[in-house]
A tleap script that builds the chain and sets N, CA, C and O, in Angstrom:
source leaprc.protein.ff14SB
mol = sequence {
  NMET GLU HIE GLU VAL PHE VAL PRO VAL GLU
  ALA GLN ARG LEU ARG GLU VAL LEU ASP ASP
  PRO ALA ARG VAL ALA ARG ALA VAL PRO GLY
  LEU GLN HIE ASP ALA GLY ALA GLU PRO VAL
  THR GLY ARG LEU LYS VAL ARG ILE GLY GLY
  SER SER ILE THR TYR ARG GLY SER VAL ARG
  VAL SER ALA GLN ASP ASP GLY VAL TYR ALA
  VAL GLU GLY GLU ALA SER GLU SER ARG GLY
  ASP GLY THR VAL ARG LEU SER LEU ARG LEU
  THR PRO ARG PRO PRO THR ARG ALA ARG ARG
  SER SER SER ARG ALA PRO PRO ARG ARG THR
  ALA CALA
}
set mol.1.N position { 86.864 86.985 96.927 }
set mol.1.CA position { 87.642 85.989 97.612 }
set mol.1.C position { 86.724 85.180 98.516 }
set mol.1.O position { 85.728 85.687 99.033 }
set mol.2.N position { 87.067 83.954 98.690 }
set mol.2.CA position { 86.344 83.099 99.615 }
set mol.2.C position { 87.363 82.425 100.515 }
set mol.2.O position { 88.392 81.935 100.051 }
set mol.3.N position { 87.067 82.405 101.806 }
set mol.3.CA position { 87.969 81.792 102.777 }
set mol.3.C position { 87.121 81.061 103.803 }
set mol.3.O position { 86.167 81.627 104.335 }
set mol.4.N position { 87.452 79.834 104.081 }
set mol.4.CA position { 86.689 79.035 105.028 }
set mol.4.C position { 87.526 78.807 106.271 }
set mol.4.O position { 88.701 78.452 106.185 }
set mol.5.N position { 86.907 79.016 107.443 }
set mol.5.CA position { 87.596 78.873 108.717 }
set mol.5.C position { 86.766 77.959 109.602 }
set mol.5.O position { 85.545 78.092 109.672 }
set mol.6.N position { 87.430 77.037 110.272 }
set mol.6.CA position { 86.739 76.168 111.221 }
set mol.6.C position { 86.722 76.848 112.581 }
set mol.6.O position { 87.777 77.197 113.110 }
set mol.7.N position { 85.546 77.038 113.148 }
set mol.7.CA position { 85.382 77.599 114.485 }
set mol.7.C position { 84.862 76.457 115.348 }
set mol.7.O position { 83.801 75.905 115.056 }
set mol.8.N position { 85.585 76.090 116.405 }
set mol.8.CA position { 85.232 74.883 117.168 }
set mol.8.C position { 84.034 75.049 118.107 }
set mol.8.O position { 84.131 74.734 119.294 }
set mol.9.N position { 82.920 75.534 117.592 }
set mol.9.CA position { 81.656 75.603 118.333 }
set mol.9.C position { 80.543 75.209 117.379 }
set mol.9.O position { 80.717 75.247 116.161 }
set mol.10.N position { 79.396 74.831 117.935 }
set mol.10.CA position { 78.257 74.490 117.086 }
set mol.10.C position { 77.762 75.743 116.365 }
set mol.10.O position { 77.882 76.853 116.883 }
set mol.11.N position { 77.211 75.560 115.181 }
set mol.11.CA position { 76.745 76.679 114.358 }
set mol.11.C position { 75.702 77.514 115.098 }
set mol.11.O position { 75.729 78.742 115.014 }
set mol.12.N position { 74.781 76.868 115.825 }
set mol.12.CA position { 73.750 77.614 116.548 }
set mol.12.C position { 74.368 78.491 117.636 }
set mol.12.O position { 73.928 79.623 117.837 }
set mol.13.N position { 75.360 77.994 118.324 }
set mol.13.CA position { 76.038 78.778 119.372 }
set mol.13.C position { 76.742 79.979 118.751 }
set mol.13.O position { 76.727 81.070 119.323 }
set mol.14.N position { 77.354 79.790 117.594 }
set mol.14.CA position { 78.008 80.897 116.890 }
set mol.14.C position { 76.982 81.946 116.481 }
set mol.14.O position { 77.244 83.144 116.586 }
set mol.15.N position { 75.814 81.503 116.015 }
set mol.15.CA position { 74.748 82.453 115.659 }
set mol.15.C position { 74.330 83.284 116.869 }
set mol.15.O position { 74.094 84.486 116.742 }
set mol.16.N position { 74.237 82.656 118.040 }
set mol.16.CA position { 73.859 83.377 119.264 }
set mol.16.C position { 74.867 84.479 119.578 }
set mol.16.O position { 74.481 85.573 119.992 }
set mol.17.N position { 76.136 84.202 119.387 }
set mol.17.CA position { 77.168 85.215 119.630 }
set mol.17.C position { 77.068 86.329 118.592 }
set mol.17.O position { 77.130 87.507 118.946 }
set mol.18.N position { 76.913 85.977 117.323 }
set mol.18.CA position { 76.829 86.989 116.263 }
set mol.18.C position { 75.597 87.874 116.412 }
set mol.18.O position { 75.597 89.013 115.947 }
set mol.19.N position { 74.546 87.362 117.056 }
set mol.19.CA position { 73.329 88.151 117.284 }
set mol.19.C position { 73.466 89.121 118.450 }
set mol.19.O position { 72.576 89.945 118.660 }
set mol.20.N position { 74.555 89.048 119.217 }
set mol.20.CA position { 74.762 89.891 120.398 }
set mol.20.C position { 75.980 90.784 120.177 }
set mol.20.O position { 77.110 90.319 120.330 }
set mol.21.N position { 75.777 92.069 119.818 }
set mol.21.CA position { 76.907 92.953 119.522 }
set mol.21.C position { 77.924 93.077 120.659 }
set mol.21.O position { 79.117 93.223 120.394 }
set mol.22.N position { 77.483 93.025 121.905 }
set mol.22.CA position { 78.426 93.130 123.023 }
set mol.22.C position { 79.374 91.926 123.049 }
set mol.22.O position { 80.557 92.073 123.354 }
set mol.23.N position { 78.859 90.755 122.732 }
set mol.23.CA position { 79.708 89.558 122.686 }
set mol.23.C position { 80.655 89.607 121.492 }
set mol.23.O position { 81.795 89.152 121.584 }
set mol.24.N position { 80.191 90.153 120.381 }
set mol.24.CA position { 81.075 90.317 119.218 }
set mol.24.C position { 82.232 91.239 119.595 }
set mol.24.O position { 83.382 90.954 119.260 }
set mol.25.N position { 81.942 92.339 120.286 }
set mol.25.CA position { 82.986 93.294 120.688 }
set mol.25.C position { 84.024 92.627 121.581 }
set mol.25.O position { 85.219 92.885 121.437 }
set mol.26.N position { 83.581 91.769 122.506 }
set mol.26.CA position { 84.526 91.089 123.399 }
set mol.26.C position { 85.391 90.082 122.646 }
set mol.26.O position { 86.458 89.702 123.129 }
set mol.27.N position { 84.946 89.650 121.477 }
set mol.27.CA position { 85.677 88.642 120.707 }
set mol.27.C position { 86.724 89.248 119.771 }
set mol.27.O position { 87.479 88.510 119.137 }
set mol.28.N position { 86.782 90.568 119.674 }
set mol.28.CA position { 87.759 91.215 118.791 }
set mol.28.C position { 89.030 91.489 119.592 }
set mol.28.O position { 89.036 92.375 120.448 }
set mol.29.N position { 90.107 90.746 119.330 }
set mol.29.CA position { 91.343 90.930 120.105 }
set mol.29.C position { 91.899 92.341 119.952 }
set mol.29.O position { 92.054 92.839 118.837 }
set mol.30.N position { 92.198 92.979 121.081 }
set mol.30.CA position { 92.823 94.294 121.051 }
set mol.30.C position { 91.873 95.465 120.889 }
set mol.30.O position { 92.325 96.610 120.868 }
set mol.31.N position { 90.569 95.224 120.773 }
set mol.31.CA position { 89.619 96.334 120.620 }
set mol.31.C position { 89.544 97.122 121.915 }
set mol.31.O position { 89.298 96.559 122.982 }
set mol.32.N position { 89.757 98.421 121.819 }
set mol.32.CA position { 89.573 99.312 122.963 }
set mol.32.C position { 88.228 99.986 122.759 }
set mol.32.O position { 88.100 100.933 121.983 }
set mol.33.N position { 87.233 99.483 123.466 }
set mol.33.CA position { 85.846 99.918 123.299 }
set mol.33.C position { 85.666 101.348 123.797 }
set mol.33.O position { 86.163 101.703 124.866 }
set mol.34.N position { 84.954 102.172 123.020 }
set mol.34.CA position { 84.618 103.531 123.442 }
set mol.34.C position { 83.462 103.471 124.435 }
set mol.34.O position { 82.411 102.909 124.127 }
set mol.35.N position { 83.646 104.045 125.621 }
set mol.35.CA position { 82.605 104.036 126.658 }
set mol.35.C position { 81.366 104.783 126.163 }
set mol.35.O position { 81.470 105.868 125.590 }
set mol.36.N position { 80.208 104.194 126.390 }
set mol.36.CA position { 78.945 104.813 126.014 }
set mol.36.C position { 78.627 104.739 124.524 }
set mol.36.O position { 77.631 105.309 124.077 }
set mol.37.N position { 79.451 104.050 123.757 }
set mol.37.CA position { 79.225 103.946 122.307 }
set mol.37.C position { 78.601 102.598 121.983 }
set mol.37.O position { 78.467 101.730 122.846 }
set mol.38.N position { 78.227 102.446 120.734 }
set mol.38.CA position { 77.715 101.149 120.285 }
set mol.38.C position { 78.728 100.081 120.667 }
set mol.38.O position { 79.922 100.369 120.746 }
set mol.39.N position { 78.272 98.841 120.910 }
set mol.39.CA position { 79.192 97.810 121.398 }
set mol.39.C position { 80.419 97.551 120.538 }
set mol.39.O position { 81.473 97.232 121.088 }
set mol.40.N position { 80.338 97.670 119.230 }
set mol.40.CA position { 81.502 97.370 118.402 }
set mol.40.C position { 82.021 98.676 117.793 }
set mol.40.O position { 82.102 98.826 116.574 }
set mol.41.N position { 82.370 99.614 118.678 }
set mol.41.CA position { 82.929 100.900 118.283 }
set mol.41.C position { 84.133 101.178 119.168 }
set mol.41.O position { 84.075 100.992 120.384 }
set mol.42.N position { 85.212 101.620 118.562 }
set mol.42.CA position { 86.389 101.930 119.358 }
set mol.42.C position { 87.641 102.021 118.534 }
set mol.42.O position { 87.604 102.346 117.347 }
set mol.43.N position { 88.780 101.724 119.192 }
set mol.43.CA position { 90.088 101.791 118.543 }
set mol.43.C position { 90.684 100.398 118.463 }
set mol.43.O position { 90.490 99.564 119.348 }
set mol.44.N position { 91.415 100.166 117.380 }
set mol.44.CA position { 92.068 98.884 117.177 }
set mol.44.C position { 93.435 99.136 116.547 }
set mol.44.O position { 93.540 99.778 115.502 }
set mol.45.N position { 94.479 98.622 117.194 }
set mol.45.CA position { 95.828 98.778 116.659 }
set mol.45.C position { 96.156 97.557 115.803 }
set mol.45.O position { 95.992 96.417 116.237 }
set mol.46.N position { 96.612 97.810 114.604 }
set mol.46.CA position { 96.989 96.756 113.666 }
set mol.46.C position { 98.499 96.824 113.473 }
set mol.46.O position { 99.044 97.880 113.151 }
set mol.47.N position { 99.171 95.692 113.670 }
set mol.47.CA position { 100.620 95.634 113.484 }
set mol.47.C position { 100.938 94.721 112.311 }
set mol.47.O position { 100.448 93.595 112.222 }
set mol.48.N position { 101.759 95.228 111.428 }
set mol.48.CA position { 102.241 94.452 110.291 }
set mol.48.C position { 103.744 94.650 110.240 }
set mol.48.O position { 104.235 95.746 109.973 }
set mol.49.N position { 104.465 93.570 110.502 }
set mol.49.CA position { 105.918 93.679 110.564 }
set mol.49.C position { 106.310 94.640 111.668 }
set mol.49.O position { 105.863 94.484 112.804 }
set mol.50.N position { 107.137 95.630 111.361 }
set mol.50.CA position { 107.566 96.617 112.343 }
set mol.50.C position { 106.690 97.848 112.393 }
set mol.50.O position { 106.980 98.774 113.149 }
set mol.51.N position { 105.632 97.885 111.615 }
set mol.51.CA position { 104.757 99.059 111.574 }
set mol.51.C position { 103.443 98.792 112.289 }
set mol.51.O position { 102.953 97.663 112.305 }
set mol.52.N position { 102.876 99.836 112.881 }
set mol.52.CA position { 101.553 99.702 113.485 }
set mol.52.C position { 100.719 100.942 113.171 }
set mol.52.O position { 101.236 102.055 113.085 }
set mol.53.N position { 99.439 100.724 113.005 }
set mol.53.CA position { 98.487 101.798 112.715 }
set mol.53.C position { 97.307 101.605 113.653 }
set mol.53.O position { 96.819 100.487 113.817 }
set mol.54.N position { 96.847 102.687 114.268 }
set mol.54.CA position { 95.663 102.623 115.122 }
set mol.54.C position { 94.489 103.208 114.356 }
set mol.54.O position { 94.549 104.328 113.850 }
set mol.55.N position { 93.426 102.429 114.283 }
set mol.55.CA position { 92.209 102.857 113.604 }
set mol.55.C position { 91.112 103.102 114.627 }
set mol.55.O position { 91.041 102.411 115.643 }
set mol.56.N position { 90.256 104.082 114.363 }
set mol.56.CA position { 89.069 104.343 115.166 }
set mol.56.C position { 87.868 104.167 114.242 }
set mol.56.O position { 87.781 104.793 113.185 }
set mol.57.N position { 86.934 103.294 114.665 }
set mol.57.CA position { 85.784 103.058 113.802 }
set mol.57.C position { 84.763 102.145 114.446 }
set mol.57.O position { 84.727 101.987 115.666 }
set mol.58.N position { 83.935 101.550 113.608 }
set mol.58.CA position { 82.871 100.683 114.114 }
set mol.58.C position { 82.589 99.559 113.124 }
set mol.58.O position { 82.904 99.642 111.937 }
set mol.59.N position { 81.985 98.512 113.661 }
set mol.59.CA position { 81.594 97.343 112.875 }
set mol.59.C position { 80.154 97.004 113.232 }
set mol.59.O position { 79.771 97.063 114.400 }
set mol.60.N position { 79.363 96.653 112.239 }
set mol.60.CA position { 77.977 96.230 112.434 }
set mol.60.C position { 77.810 94.821 111.903 }
set mol.60.O position { 78.266 94.501 110.806 }
set mol.61.N position { 77.157 93.984 112.686 }
set mol.61.CA position { 76.862 92.614 112.278 }
set mol.61.C position { 75.357 92.483 112.212 }
set mol.61.O position { 74.665 92.779 113.186 }
set mol.62.N position { 74.837 92.042 111.070 }
set mol.62.CA position { 73.386 91.897 110.941 }
set mol.62.C position { 73.035 90.567 110.278 }
set mol.62.O position { 73.654 90.154 109.297 }
set mol.63.N position { 72.026 89.915 110.843 }
set mol.63.CA position { 71.556 88.634 110.309 }
set mol.63.C position { 70.693 88.886 109.081 }
set mol.63.O position { 69.862 89.795 109.072 }
set mol.64.N position { 70.893 88.082 108.052 }
set mol.64.CA position { 70.101 88.171 106.833 }
set mol.64.C position { 69.048 87.056 106.850 }
set mol.64.O position { 69.151 86.119 107.641 }
set mol.65.N position { 68.057 87.155 105.994 }
set mol.65.CA position { 66.981 86.157 105.945 }
set mol.65.C position { 67.469 84.761 105.571 }
set mol.65.O position { 66.852 83.769 105.960 }
set mol.66.N position { 68.565 84.670 104.824 }
set mol.66.CA position { 69.052 83.370 104.357 }
set mol.66.C position { 70.021 82.695 105.341 }
set mol.66.O position { 70.650 81.699 104.986 }
set mol.67.N position { 70.154 83.225 106.583 }
set mol.67.CA position { 71.033 82.627 107.572 }
set mol.67.C position { 72.463 83.119 107.508 }
set mol.67.O position { 73.300 82.711 108.314 }
set mol.68.N position { 72.746 83.978 106.573 }
set mol.68.CA position { 74.072 84.571 106.419 }
set mol.68.C position { 74.134 85.834 107.273 }
set mol.68.O position { 73.122 86.508 107.464 }
set mol.69.N position { 75.308 86.150 107.780 }
set mol.69.CA position { 75.511 87.382 108.535 }
set mol.69.C position { 76.340 88.344 107.710 }
set mol.69.O position { 77.372 87.971 107.154 }
set mol.70.N position { 75.880 89.594 107.633 }
set mol.70.CA position { 76.628 90.641 106.944 }
set mol.70.C position { 77.420 91.409 107.993 }
set mol.70.O position { 76.877 91.822 109.018 }
set mol.71.N position { 78.703 91.596 107.728 }
set mol.71.CA position { 79.570 92.361 108.619 }
set mol.71.C position { 80.070 93.553 107.814 }
set mol.71.O position { 80.724 93.391 106.785 }
set mol.72.N position { 79.755 94.746 108.293 }
set mol.72.CA position { 80.154 95.979 107.615 }
set mol.72.C position { 80.910 96.839 108.615 }
set mol.72.O position { 80.475 96.992 109.757 }
set mol.73.N position { 82.024 97.394 108.201 }
set mol.73.CA position { 82.792 98.242 109.102 }
set mol.73.C position { 83.520 99.323 108.354 }
set mol.73.O position { 83.781 99.218 107.155 }
set mol.74.N position { 83.844 100.372 109.092 }
set mol.74.CA position { 84.642 101.445 108.530 }
set mol.74.C position { 85.420 102.104 109.660 }
set mol.74.O position { 84.962 102.163 110.801 }
set mol.75.N position { 86.594 102.593 109.322 }
set mol.75.CA position { 87.452 103.227 110.319 }
set mol.75.C position { 88.396 104.194 109.634 }
set mol.75.O position { 88.607 104.145 108.422 }
set mol.76.N position { 88.956 105.073 110.444 }
set mol.76.CA position { 89.974 105.992 109.934 }
set mol.76.C position { 91.164 105.971 110.887 }
set mol.76.O position { 91.035 105.668 112.073 }
set mol.77.N position { 92.316 106.299 110.331 }
set mol.77.CA position { 93.533 106.325 111.149 }
set mol.77.C position { 93.386 107.381 112.234 }
set mol.77.O position { 92.849 108.462 111.991 }
set mol.78.N position { 93.871 107.058 113.445 }
set mol.78.CA position { 93.758 108.056 114.503 }
set mol.78.C position { 94.763 109.192 114.344 }
set mol.78.O position { 94.513 110.301 114.816 }
set mol.79.N position { 95.904 108.937 113.684 }
set mol.79.CA position { 96.902 109.999 113.523 }
set mol.79.C position { 97.108 110.413 112.067 }
set mol.79.O position { 97.867 111.343 111.793 }
set mol.80.N position { 96.467 109.761 111.165 }
set mol.80.CA position { 96.647 110.093 109.756 }
set mol.80.C position { 95.304 110.352 109.102 }
set mol.80.O position { 94.287 110.538 109.770 }
set mol.81.N position { 95.326 110.360 107.767 }
set mol.81.CA position { 94.069 110.613 107.063 }
set mol.81.C position { 93.634 109.403 106.227 }
set mol.81.O position { 92.782 109.530 105.347 }
set mol.82.N position { 94.219 108.237 106.500 }
set mol.82.CA position { 93.835 107.016 105.789 }
set mol.82.C position { 92.536 106.443 106.332 }
set mol.82.O position { 92.190 106.645 107.496 }
set mol.83.N position { 91.829 105.734 105.479 }
set mol.83.CA position { 90.578 105.090 105.886 }
set mol.83.C position { 90.569 103.637 105.415 }
set mol.83.O position { 91.332 103.245 104.532 }
set mol.84.N position { 89.695 102.859 106.023 }
set mol.84.CA position { 89.546 101.467 105.646 }
set mol.84.C position { 88.074 101.088 105.758 }
set mol.84.O position { 87.359 101.581 106.631 }
set mol.85.N position { 87.630 100.209 104.866 }
set mol.85.CA position { 86.266 99.679 104.900 }
set mol.85.C position { 86.334 98.169 104.878 }
set mol.85.O position { 87.236 97.580 104.282 }
set mol.86.N position { 85.356 97.541 105.545 }
set mol.86.CA position { 85.298 96.096 105.657 }
set mol.86.C position { 83.903 95.634 105.277 }
set mol.86.O position { 82.906 96.224 105.692 }
set mol.87.N position { 83.844 94.583 104.492 }
set mol.87.CA position { 82.568 93.991 104.122 }
set mol.87.C position { 82.756 92.477 104.032 }
set mol.87.O position { 83.495 91.982 103.181 }
set mol.88.N position { 82.076 91.747 104.922 }
set mol.88.CA position { 82.185 90.296 104.956 }
set mol.88.C position { 80.805 89.662 104.961 }
set mol.88.O position { 79.820 90.277 105.369 }
set mol.89.N position { 80.756 88.432 104.504 }
set mol.89.CA position { 79.550 87.612 104.629 }
set mol.89.C position { 79.964 86.347 105.366 }
set mol.89.O position { 80.840 85.611 104.911 }
set mol.90.N position { 79.327 86.098 106.509 }
set mol.90.CA position { 79.623 84.908 107.317 }
set mol.90.C position { 78.472 83.930 107.187 }
set mol.90.O position { 77.308 84.314 107.304 }
set mol.91.N position { 78.790 82.673 106.948 }
set mol.91.CA position { 77.776 81.629 106.817 }
set mol.91.C position { 78.059 80.522 107.824 }
set mol.91.O position { 78.813 79.598 107.522 }
set mol.92.N position { 77.463 80.599 109.026 }
set mol.92.CA position { 77.659 79.509 109.988 }
set mol.92.C position { 76.979 78.242 109.485 }
set mol.92.O position { 75.827 78.278 109.051 }
set mol.93.N position { 77.692 77.129 109.544 }
set mol.93.CA position { 77.106 75.855 109.127 }
set mol.93.C position { 77.787 74.729 109.882 }
set mol.93.O position { 78.917 74.877 110.348 }
set mol.94.N position { 77.101 73.609 110.001 }
set mol.94.CA position { 77.716 72.478 110.707 }
set mol.94.C position { 78.949 71.992 109.952 }
set mol.94.O position { 79.016 72.106 108.728 }
set mol.95.N position { 79.926 71.450 110.682 }
set mol.95.CA position { 81.125 70.953 109.995 }
set mol.95.C position { 80.803 69.726 109.157 }
set mol.95.O position { 79.894 68.958 109.473 }
set mol.96.N position { 81.558 69.558 108.095 }
set mol.96.CA position { 81.415 68.360 107.265 }
set mol.96.C position { 82.561 67.428 107.595 }
set mol.96.O position { 83.654 67.871 107.947 }
set mol.97.N position { 82.313 66.167 107.482 }
set mol.97.CA position { 83.383 65.197 107.744 }
set mol.97.C position { 84.303 65.167 106.532 }
set mol.97.O position { 83.883 64.888 105.409 }
set mol.98.N position { 85.537 65.454 106.791 }
set mol.98.CA position { 86.520 65.438 105.702 }
set mol.98.C position { 87.484 64.283 105.931 }
set mol.98.O position { 87.780 63.910 107.066 }
set mol.99.N position { 87.952 63.741 104.853 }
set mol.99.CA position { 88.951 62.683 104.977 }
set mol.99.C position { 90.248 63.284 105.474 }
set mol.99.O position { 90.684 64.338 105.011 }
set mol.100.N position { 90.852 62.602 106.415 }
set mol.100.CA position { 92.144 63.072 106.904 }
set mol.100.C position { 93.240 62.514 106.011 }
set mol.100.O position { 93.245 61.331 105.671 }
set mol.101.N position { 94.134 63.354 105.652 }
set mol.101.CA position { 95.273 62.880 104.869 }
set mol.101.C position { 96.521 63.541 105.413 }
set mol.101.O position { 96.458 64.603 106.032 }
set mol.102.N position { 97.623 62.923 105.183 }
set mol.102.CA position { 98.880 63.457 105.678 }
set mol.102.C position { 99.925 63.311 104.595 }
set mol.102.O position { 99.977 62.308 103.884 }
set mol.103.N position { 100.742 64.315 104.486 }
set mol.103.CA position { 101.811 64.237 103.493 }
set mol.103.C position { 103.102 63.731 104.139 }
set mol.103.O position { 104.122 63.588 103.466 }
set mol.104.N position { 103.054 63.460 105.446 }
set mol.104.CA position { 104.245 62.974 106.133 }
set mol.104.C position { 104.271 61.453 106.122 }
set mol.104.O position { 103.246 60.798 106.308 }
set mol.105.N position { 105.428 60.918 105.907 }
set mol.105.CA position { 105.591 59.462 105.945 }
set mol.105.C position { 105.656 59.027 107.404 }
set mol.105.O position { 106.107 59.791 108.257 }
set mol.106.N position { 105.206 57.799 107.702 }
set mol.106.CA position { 105.298 57.326 109.086 }
set mol.106.C position { 106.758 57.209 109.500 }
set mol.106.O position { 107.627 56.983 108.658 }
set mol.107.N position { 107.036 57.364 110.812 }
set mol.107.CA position { 108.434 57.267 111.244 }
set mol.107.C position { 109.015 55.895 110.977 }
set mol.107.O position { 108.320 54.886 111.096 }
set mol.108.N position { 110.272 55.855 110.620 }
set mol.108.CA position { 110.944 54.583 110.340 }
set mol.108.C position { 111.930 54.302 111.451 }
set mol.108.O position { 112.580 55.211 111.967 }
set mol.109.N position { 112.036 53.037 111.815 }
set mol.109.CA position { 113.017 52.629 112.831 }
set mol.109.C position { 114.268 52.155 112.116 }
set mol.109.O position { 114.211 51.482 111.087 }
set mol.110.N position { 115.374 52.521 112.684 }
set mol.110.CA position { 116.647 52.041 112.134 }
set mol.110.C position { 117.382 51.275 113.219 }
set mol.110.O position { 117.325 51.640 114.394 }
set mol.111.N position { 118.060 50.235 112.834 }
set mol.111.CA position { 118.832 49.439 113.783 }
set mol.111.C position { 120.207 50.063 113.936 }
set mol.111.O position { 120.809 50.520 112.964 }
set mol.112.N position { 120.696 50.075 115.169 }
set mol.112.CA position { 122.011 50.670 115.415 }
set mol.112.C position { 123.093 49.622 115.392 }
set mol.112.O position { 124.267 49.942 115.581 }
savepdb mol mol.pdb
quit
């Protein structure tokens, strides 16, 4: 799968954050960091609909020679025996100018 997301910062600034594990940990919403552990290690509660699962695990971010960042993670349920693994490739790059288009018609005025 490929998914592209616009992050409203310059690519170099994003690289600086990805190179600092403590900053990556602060950017993960809801992460409860384990004291004295690697910066991106702890518990994370995931909610889907009316269900929630708490995972305990870690994530590693490493810069590759080609400017891509590899993100690898693994976790296990804190109350169950389920596990999850994560593998992503992030490619920070400058934004490209895209044509703006709209599927909405302009507002029309009506006389009363």
